[in-house]
C-alpha positions as CSV (number, residue, x, y, z in Angstrom):
1,M,85.7,125.0,195.9
2,T,85.3,127.2,199.0
3,G,84.1,130.6,199.8
4,A,83.9,133.2,202.5
5,G,82.5,132.0,205.7
6,D,82.8,128.3,204.6
7,G,84.3,127.3,207.9
8,T,80.9,127.2,209.5
9,L,79.5,124.8,206.8
10,P,80.2,121.1,206.8
11,A,82.8,120.0,204.3
12,V,81.3,118.1,201.4
13,W,82.9,116.2,198.5
14,V,80.8,116.0,195.4
15,M,81.6,112.8,193.5
16,L,80.8,111.6,190.0
17,L,81.8,108.5,188.0
18,N,83.0,108.9,184.4
19,W,83.4,106.2,181.8
20,N,84.0,107.3,178.2
21,D,81.5,110.1,178.6
22,A,83.2,113.5,178.7
23,E,80.2,115.3,177.2
24,N,77.8,114.5,180.0
25,T,80.4,114.8,182.7
26,L,81.5,118.2,181.6
27,A,77.9,119.5,181.5
28,C,77.3,118.1,184.9
29,L,80.4,119.7,186.3
30,H,79.5,123.1,184.9
31,S,76.2,122.9,186.8
32,V,77.9,121.6,190.0
33,H,80.3,124.6,190.0
34,K,77.3,127.0,190.0
35,M,76.0,125.6,193.3
36,D,75.7,128.3,196.0
37,Y,77.1,126.1,198.8
38,C,80.5,127.4,199.9
39,N,82.4,124.5,201.2
40,F,82.7,121.7,198.7
41,R,85.3,119.9,196.6
42,V,84.7,117.9,193.5
43,L,86.0,114.4,192.7
44,V,85.7,112.5,189.4
45,V,86.4,108.8,189.5
46,D,87.3,107.7,186.0
47,N,86.4,104.1,185.5
48,G,89.1,103.1,183.0
49,S,88.1,105.4,180.1
50,N,89.9,104.8,176.9
51,D,88.6,107.7,174.9
52,G,90.6,110.5,176.5
53,S,87.6,111.8,178.4
54,D,89.5,111.8,181.7
55,N,92.1,114.2,180.1
56,A,89.3,116.4,178.7
57,I,87.8,116.7,182.1
58,Q,91.1,117.6,183.8
59,E,91.8,120.2,181.1
60,A,88.4,121.9,181.5
61,F,88.4,121.7,185.3
62,P,91.9,121.7,186.6
63,Q,90.6,122.3,190.2
64,V,88.7,118.9,190.1
65,V,90.4,115.9,191.7
66,I,90.5,113.0,189.3
67,I,91.2,109.4,190.3
68,R,92.0,107.2,187.3
69,N,91.1,103.5,187.8
70,G,93.0,101.2,185.6
71,R,89.9,99.4,184.5
72,N,86.1,99.7,184.8
73,L,85.2,98.7,188.4
74,G,81.5,99.1,187.8
75,F,79.1,101.4,189.7
76,A,79.9,100.1,193.2
77,G,83.6,99.5,192.7
78,G,84.2,103.0,191.2
79,A,82.0,104.6,193.8
80,N,83.8,103.0,196.7
81,V,87.1,104.3,195.5
82,G,85.7,107.8,195.6
83,L,84.0,107.4,198.9
84,E,87.2,106.1,200.5
85,H,89.1,109.1,199.1
86,A,86.5,111.6,200.4
87,Q,86.7,110.0,203.9
88,R,90.4,110.2,204.0
89,H,90.3,113.9,203.0
90,G,87.9,115.2,205.6
91,A,84.4,114.8,204.1
92,E,81.6,115.3,206.5
93,Y,79.2,114.4,203.7
94,V,79.6,113.0,200.2
95,L,77.2,114.0,197.5
96,F,77.3,111.2,195.0
97,I,75.5,112.0,191.7
98,N,75.2,110.5,188.2
99,N,77.3,112.2,185.6
100,D,74.3,112.5,183.3
101,T,72.5,115.0,185.5
102,L,72.3,118.8,185.9
103,V,71.8,120.3,189.3
104,D,70.0,123.3,190.7
105,P,72.3,125.9,192.3
106,A,70.6,125.4,195.7
107,L,70.8,121.6,195.5
108,L,73.6,121.0,198.0
109,S,72.5,123.8,200.3
110,E,69.1,122.3,200.7
111,L,70.3,118.8,201.2
112,V,72.8,119.9,203.9
113,R,70.2,122.1,205.6
114,V,67.8,119.1,206.1
115,A,70.7,116.9,207.1
116,K,71.6,119.3,209.9
117,D,68.0,119.5,211.0
118,Q,67.6,115.7,210.9
119,P,70.6,114.1,212.7
120,R,69.3,110.5,212.0
121,A,69.2,111.2,208.3
122,G,72.0,109.0,207.0
123,L,71.1,109.4,203.3
124,L,69.3,112.3,201.6
125,T,68.0,112.4,198.1
126,P,66.6,115.4,196.0
127,K,63.6,115.7,193.7
128,I,64.8,114.4,190.4
129,Y,63.1,115.5,187.1
130,F,63.6,114.3,183.6
131,H,66.0,116.5,181.7
132,H,63.9,116.4,178.5
133,D,60.8,117.6,180.3
134,P,61.9,119.7,183.3
135,E,58.5,119.4,185.2
136,L,58.1,115.7,184.7
137,V,59.2,113.8,187.9
138,W,61.8,111.0,187.6
139,A,62.0,110.2,191.3
140,A,60.7,111.7,194.5
141,G,62.3,109.1,196.7
142,A,61.3,105.4,196.4
143,R,59.2,102.8,198.2
144,Y,58.8,99.1,198.5
145,V,56.0,97.4,196.6
146,P,55.0,93.9,197.9
147,F,53.6,92.5,194.7
148,P,55.4,91.8,192.5
149,P,58.1,92.5,195.1
150,R,60.2,95.4,194.0
151,V,61.4,99.0,194.8
152,K,59.4,101.6,192.9
153,M,60.4,105.2,192.3
154,I,57.8,107.6,193.7
155,G,56.4,110.0,191.1
156,L,57.9,108.4,188.1
157,N,56.5,109.9,184.9
158,R,54.1,112.1,186.9
159,R,53.8,115.9,186.6
160,D,55.2,117.8,189.6
161,A,52.5,118.3,192.2
162,K,52.0,119.3,195.8
163,R,52.3,115.7,197.0
164,Y,55.9,115.7,195.7
165,S,56.7,119.0,197.5
166,V,56.8,117.5,201.0
167,T,60.2,116.8,202.6
168,R,59.9,113.6,204.5
169,P,61.4,110.2,205.3
170,V,61.2,107.6,202.6
171,E,62.0,103.9,202.4
172,Y,64.5,104.0,199.6
173,A,66.4,106.4,197.4
174,T,67.9,106.0,193.9
175,G,71.7,106.1,193.5
176,C,71.3,108.8,190.9
177,A,71.8,111.3,193.8
178,L,72.6,110.6,197.4
179,L,74.0,112.8,200.1
180,I,75.8,110.4,202.4
181,R,76.7,111.3,206.0
182,R,80.2,110.5,207.1
183,E,79.0,108.4,210.0
184,V,77.1,106.2,207.6
185,L,80.3,105.5,205.7
186,E,82.1,104.7,209.0
187,T,79.4,102.3,210.2
188,V,77.8,100.8,207.1
189,G,80.7,101.2,204.6
190,G,80.2,101.6,200.8
191,F,78.3,99.8,198.1
192,D,78.4,96.0,197.6
193,P,80.1,95.2,194.2
194,I,78.4,91.8,194.0
195,F,75.4,93.5,192.4
196,W,77.2,94.8,189.3
197,P,76.0,94.9,186.5
198,I,72.3,94.4,187.5
199,Y,71.8,97.8,189.1
200,H,70.5,97.1,192.5
201,E,73.5,98.4,194.5
202,D,71.7,101.5,195.6
203,Y,68.6,99.7,197.0
204,D,70.7,97.2,198.8
205,Y,72.7,100.1,200.3
206,C,69.5,101.8,201.4
207,A,68.3,98.6,203.1
208,R,71.7,98.3,204.9
209,V,71.6,101.9,206.0
210,V,68.1,101.6,207.5
211,K,69.0,98.3,209.2
212,A,71.9,100.1,210.9
213,G,69.4,102.6,212.4
214,W,69.6,105.5,210.0
215,E,66.8,107.2,208.1
216,I,66.5,108.2,204.4
217,W,65.1,111.6,203.7
218,Y,63.6,113.0,200.5
219,V,64.3,116.7,200.2
220,A,61.7,118.3,197.9
221,S,63.4,121.7,197.8
222,A,66.6,120.2,196.4
223,R,66.3,119.7,192.6
224,M,68.1,118.1,189.7
225,W,67.4,116.9,186.2
226,H,68.4,113.5,184.9
227,K,69.1,112.6,181.3
C-alpha cells in the first residue's frame, strides 16, 4: 500500500503469521489497512494452514502478499521466512505483529517517527492494551526481574496512566509487536527456532539485539489492542 508523497517515507513491510485463524487475521488486516502511513506493504506468512484460511485471506485482500509454508514452522521459523522476504524486497523496516491484534491508525507513523529520531533504536514496540478492556494495559515494554529471574511485561493488568505515556528505552519488548530496523536484520539476523514451542524467542532476540549495540524503545503514542 502506497500513497502520495510516500517516496520520502521509509519503506515498511507489515508482517503477520497465520495458522488456521482466518477470523483474527482478517480483522487484523482490516485495521492494518486503515493505518495512515503511506509507504507500506503487507505480508502474511501462512504456517501450513489446513482449514482454507490462507485462501480466505487472499480472496479478501488480493493486494496482500501471502507466503504459504508447507508445514507449521513455529513462531520463529515462520517469522524468519517473512523477514527474509521483506529484506529481499527493499524493507527499511519490518513491522511484525500478532494476527490477534487490532492497530490504531497512527501506529506505524508513530513507530517510524521515533525510529527516525533515535538512530540507535533497533527495535521499537507500541503501547499494547487488552482488546476486551481497551484502557487496560497488556504491555508497555518489558524489563528484567532478578528474582525469580524472568522478563516481566511493564504495566500488565494496570489501568493506563501517565507513567505508561512516556516514550523511552526499555530492556525488552514482546514479540506481539516489533518494528525491526533493516540494519538489525543484517547484523543480528532473525529469531532462533530452538525456543519453539516455549515462547521465549522474542526475549532472546531482544537480548541479542542489545548485545549487538542497539537500543529497544517503547513508543507510548503508538497503540494496539491484543486479544
